[in-house]
N, C-alpha and C positions, 0 to 999 in steps of 0.2 A: 235576231230572227228567232221566232218561236213557231214550231210546227205542232199543231194540235190536230188529232185524228179521232173521229168518232169510232167507237168500238162497241161490242156487245159480248157479254159473257153470261151464259145461263139465262138468257132472256132479259138481262138487265143492261140497258144502254149506259155508256159512260164515255167521257172524253179522256184521251191519253195525250199528255205532253210528250211527244216523241223525241223532240230535239230542241235545243236552245243554244244559240251561239251569239257571241258579241265579238266584234273586231278587237284584237288585242289592245290597241291604243285606247279603246273606250272602256275597258274592263275596270272594275273597282270604282266606278263613277255613278252607280245606280241605274245604269241602262238596262241590265238584265231584270232588275226588280220592276222597272217601269214597263218593260215588254211583257213580263209575266202578269203584272196587274192588268194590263190592257187585254191580254189573251183571256184571263179569267173573267173579266167583265163581259167580254164577247160571248164566251160559252155559257155564262149564266143568263145572259140576255136571250140566248137561243134555247134556254130551258134546261140546261145541264144541271144536275144536282150531285154529280159524282165526277171528280177530275182526278186523274192519276198520272203523276210524272213517271217516266221510265228512266231509272237510274241504275248504275252498276257500281256497287261498293268497291269492287276490286280495282276499278279504274277511277279512283277518287278525283272528283272535281269539286269546285266550289258550288256547283249547282245543288248538291245535297244540302249544304249549309243554307243556301238561299231558300230552298223548298221548306226546310224546317223553320226558318225565320219568319215565313209568311203563314205558318200554321199547318203545313202538311205534316203528317206523322207516318212513321214507318209502319207498314201494314204486313208485308211479307217479303222475305228474301228469296231471290231466285239465284241459286248457285250457277256459276259458269264453269264449264270444263274445257280443257285444252289438251291436245295431244300433239307433240312435235312429230312431224312426218319426216322420214329419211329423205335426204337429198337425192 
C-alpha cells in the first residue's frame, strides 16, 4: 500500500508519500519498489513535478534505503521530540 497526498507549501504544490506498507511475508521481494514506481508514475501523469516521502530517521525502516535507491535525496531533517508523562 502506498498513500500519496497532495500538499502545498508557500504556493508550491507537491505530492507527499505519507505511508508505505507491505505485508511482512512479501517484504524483500521487490513489492515496495513496484508499488512506489507505480505511485510515482501516477503522480507524474497527474502533473506532479515534486514528490516528497515522509520519513523519520529515529524510527529507521528500510523505506529510507528504498527511497535513496530510486533517486530521492535527503533534503531536510525534522527532529522529533518526546517527553515521558508521569503515570
